[in-house]
Steps between C-alpha positions, in 0.01 A plus 500: 500500500125461453400267221159467347428176321254460219412178325397546140380252244692533179405341175789352310437506131610206289459440131237234540308599813492714810588345834451665839788518746547686828795728562604700803588869484665679793437876516721703734246774552727709723780526244313700238697805386332606179158612385379407153402817315124508456540630145618158385134403531364769271225455242485535125239658272540476124280568199464127445165330456252665736746601769444872431188546288198328659739383772624802692336761280131518409453880485292730717180437303508122542216318676772313690567673835817703458712772653605754237469233232683220683295204621423536869533127568853508358594797717357331808681173427838664436468719809419193705824323407701824534706478183830690544533617139325473165688484170359645176461510198693176441662264418552483127229763459719759674738517204226596257306731732522874433388678812386826338226307319351422843457849648247778449131467422422132452277559200794669325761234568619309194431130473785251470549140393640275771731302273648289780175366641235401251511794261207659682422869463520698823362849555765614751232591755720351773818706508741677733242687709274199534785273606658737751163595648431128544829456686405786731161339565672170582769658716765323294816619329486532121763328289509635146687321223615742231514435128856441380412263217305736272510823700760775509719634777307826479165322539607321817663813640183703448290230665706527818473880489123485440450277800741637757604862432346754739548833331468682169601293199335386177421152636397618848269758345351233275433282804325790672295567187391136514370540854788409731649801677753328724742235371479136596779323680637215291807324632527184290585556134579219259719587203367259240377143542622168359715691254676179399163395351172684451657827618723537194706178456808685621839358584621530858756758391241697304257502791763617749600784267139604443419470869768755589350753258141454615590496869701821463190693396256352750556777752444526873266792567482640852470223755386248238810283479469235231585138572599407144451136410678328212348224290665183625602187311287231341507232773869398539667721239809580704663688214214752502520545876879527507499753217249720682692487827827588326371776274227682693622725784359414841344843540293448186358159590345419836316183406469224241175339386573128480302278265431132552217311334328196646233295324336164544583333168678683219532866402256438215255314726481682832175345616170649611521779757139450609512120511815462704517151650716351773697311236565832322631643827756224544593519132565872550738421785679244286545733202551825694 
């Protein structure tokens, strides 16, 4: 049996100080049987701060170099690292986002207040078409998180139809009217997000019951087979996870979005993202 030896330096974290100690790791490179799914390493885009507006999206008339309204430097950077999937519109924002406000002529789209992140007013100029066209430009798979918290079953069902139905139907015809003749292919579909908290403060039992209704009406159209993803527990809430696994049929749930939060100090004092020091890094390891 061939063995490959690597010597790594690990930092053992103590309460008072950090001390360096060597450890030996033996990797049996010829015994590997499994491949880690690349989609575990997906990326996340939410209407939070300047992630979308002035971040990804500047509009076609911006002086900043862009491709169909999306910053060219962002496209180049994301293509360079070959992201496997991109999740949108959230996050907490997903459960207050109403997709029909983000289609059609941009000048006619209604504005909305982003109540989760800063109370800022957004003009909905970045919507379904803009996001899915961006994913095509990046060569990445879109991951859409639907609104269970404040949206209806009908609203989510129509969103899936609008995106993926190739034929004559009210939603498919509306998509064509808005400039997209052929449907997009969207595999990953989240049914709500953090529904134990910002997504509706639901109980585990309530979420599982609601999930079954919403998932029932997110249809597979043609060869677009949805990979439905349930909103997972808050860190180590085993009751939430167990309830989902017991009450949601396997065929309705292909994945679970797990949530774990790491920060350098306390939840209320997360530190400075742009002034991240080495001490902050080790503190993150200690608290994470």
